[in-house]
RODO-2510 file (C-alpha; in nm, 4 decimals, decimal comma):
residues 130
     n   res          X          Y          Z
     1     m    -5,4578     0,4787    -1,9784
     2     t    -5,1762     0,6749    -2,2537
     3     n    -5,0639     0,8769    -2,0066
     4     q    -4,9151     0,6184    -1,7542
     5     m    -4,7993     0,3820    -2,0246
     6     s    -4,5807     0,6930    -2,1622
     7     t    -4,5373     0,7646    -1,7878
     8     s    -4,3864     0,4347    -1,6960
     9     f    -4,1537     0,3696    -1,9434
    10     s    -4,0107     0,7064    -1,9529
    11     f    -3,9807     0,6110    -1,5548
    12     f    -3,7600     0,2123    -1,6786
    13     v    -3,5968     0,4379    -1,9450
    14     i    -3,4372     0,6547    -1,6419
    15     l    -3,3712     0,3670    -1,4103
    16     v    -3,1679     0,2195    -1,7218
    17     l    -2,9642     0,4619    -1,7852
    18     v    -2,9100     0,5212    -1,4694
    19     v    -2,8192     0,1238    -1,3849
    20     a    -2,6180     0,1893    -1,7755
    21     g    -2,4357     0,4274    -1,6370
    22     q    -2,3182     0,2519    -1,2938
    23     l    -2,1684    -0,0371    -1,4568
    24     i    -1,9827     0,1717    -1,7285
    25     q    -1,5955     0,2063    -1,5504
    26     v    -1,5439     0,5756    -1,6314
    27     e    -1,1479     0,7473    -1,6060
    28     g    -1,0030     0,8575    -1,3763
    29     e    -0,7159     1,0418    -1,3658
    30     c    -0,3450     1,0004    -1,1560
    31     t    -0,1260     1,2953    -0,9480
    32     k     0,2088     1,2995    -0,9749
    33     i     0,3963     1,5092    -0,8221
    34     v     0,7211     1,5558    -0,9763
    35     g     0,9558     1,8134    -0,7834
    36     s     1,0215     2,1998    -0,6882
    37     c     0,8230     2,4537    -0,8993
    38     a     1,1122     2,6700    -0,8002
    39     r     1,3561     2,4678    -1,0060
    40     q     1,1738     2,3796    -1,2952
    41     d     0,8997     2,5344    -1,5112
    42     c     0,6144     2,2705    -1,4414
    43     s     0,3852     2,2142    -1,7242
    44     e     0,6885     2,1486    -1,9298
    45     h     0,8261     1,9307    -1,6766
    46     c     0,5221     1,7255    -1,6912
    47     n     0,4392     1,7092    -2,0427
    48     s     0,8503     1,5479    -2,0245
    49     f     0,6679     1,2614    -1,8611
    50     a     0,3527     1,2538    -2,0602
    51     r     0,4792     0,9555    -2,2407
    52     g     0,1968     0,7841    -2,4081
    53     v    -0,0831     0,9710    -2,1437
    54     r    -0,3021     1,2999    -2,2388
    55     v    -0,1969     1,5784    -1,9122
    56     l    -0,4624     1,6845    -1,8225
    57     g    -0,3406     2,0109    -1,5926
    58     s    -0,0124     2,1217    -1,3632
    59     s    -0,0208     2,3062    -1,0692
    60     c     0,2320     2,4391    -0,7838
    61     s    -0,0505     2,4872    -0,5597
    62     f     0,0115     2,2042    -0,2749
    63     y     0,3744     2,4130    -0,0701
    64     n     0,5325     2,4887    -0,4408
    65     l     0,5418     2,1305    -0,5616
    66     c     0,4864     2,0767    -0,9544
    67     t     0,1679     1,8718    -0,8525
    68     c     0,0768     1,6874    -1,2691
    69     t    -0,2665     1,5409    -1,2960
    70     y    -0,2901     1,2597    -1,6005
    71     d    -0,5779     1,1110    -1,7658
    72     q    -0,4011     0,7456    -1,6569
    73     p     0,0021     0,6482    -1,4760
    74     p     0,2448     0,7671    -1,7035
    75     p     0,5072     0,5020    -1,7681
    76     g     0,8830     0,4729    -1,6311
    77     l     0,7112     0,5814    -1,3210
    78     t     0,7654     0,3074    -0,9805
    79     p     0,5760     0,1330    -0,8952
    80     p     0,3359     0,0912    -1,2440
    81     g    -0,0035     0,2519    -1,2069
    82     n     0,1238     0,4342    -0,8800
    83     c    -0,0228     0,7660    -0,8517
    84     g     0,0386     1,0090    -0,5698
    85     i    -0,0602     1,3697    -0,4160
    86     g    -0,0190     1,5256    -0,1523
    87     m    -0,2387     1,6198     0,1823
    88     g    -0,1328     1,8582     0,3787
    89     i     0,1840     1,8721     0,6719
    90     c     0,2471     1,6923     0,9748
    91     t     0,2678     1,7577     1,2491
    92     g     0,2656     1,6866     1,5839
    93     d    -0,0185     1,5745     1,6508
    94     c    -0,0368     1,4457     1,3255
    95     q     0,2322     1,1581     1,2061
    96     d     0,1801     0,8756     1,0390
    97     d    -0,1029     0,7478     1,1062
    98     c    -0,3227     1,1015     1,0843
    99     c    -0,1345     1,0908     0,7042
   100     n    -0,2842     0,7561     0,6655
   101     k    -0,5948     0,8050     0,7528
   102     r    -0,6190     1,0810     0,5468
   103     c    -0,5296     0,9611     0,2562
   104     v    -0,7382     0,5988     0,2527
   105     s    -1,0630     0,8631     0,3628
   106     r    -0,9987     0,9842     0,0078
   107     y    -0,9624     0,6592    -0,1883
   108     s    -1,0348     0,3715     0,0811
   109     k    -0,9752     0,0689    -0,2023
   110     t    -0,5977     0,1643    -0,2818
   111     g    -0,4395     0,4669    -0,0628
   112     v    -0,1979     0,4300     0,1863
   113     g    -0,0730     0,7502     0,2984
   114     k     0,3458     0,8785     0,4859
   115     c     0,4352     1,1574     0,5987
   116     v     0,7629     1,2453     0,3877
   117     d     1,0818     1,4899     0,5018
   118     a     1,1106     1,7304     0,1927
   119     l     1,2178     2,0525     0,1542
   120     d     1,2451     2,1357     0,4732
   121     m     0,9151     2,0682     0,5713
   122     s     0,7499     1,6771     0,6938
   123     l     0,4550     1,6697     0,4373
   124     c     0,1443     1,4144     0,4407
   125     l     0,2034     1,2543     0,0548
   126     c    -0,1196     0,9774    -0,0090
   127     s     0,0079     0,7351    -0,2850
   128     y    -0,2814     0,5367    -0,4258
   129     d    -0,3482     0,3097    -0,7437
   130     r    -0,6531     0,4529    -0,9973
***
């Protein structure tokens, strides 16, 4: 009997922890493309935008564009709370509609994808609110 009670209690505790974990809002990340890596030091550029937010990382992997990752949207960027990430290249087969579908598949609640001409390429850029 004690073993059954112990097993039931353990199951109940695990169930409560899982439900509590689902209810607690976890802080997300905000990614922002801030320029070309060929023109500036990406890490330093990310830090220059980071007034009041923490820089989680910087990368030049998306077509040599400086992409910063913050713990929250950095201040002073418009519209407020807007984050952005690259979702690939727009081609003849994949224009605005296709780009938007890519974005919405990753950020279903607030994502909007649009093809933008930059650096002699047509890039699929996804804007989302964190």
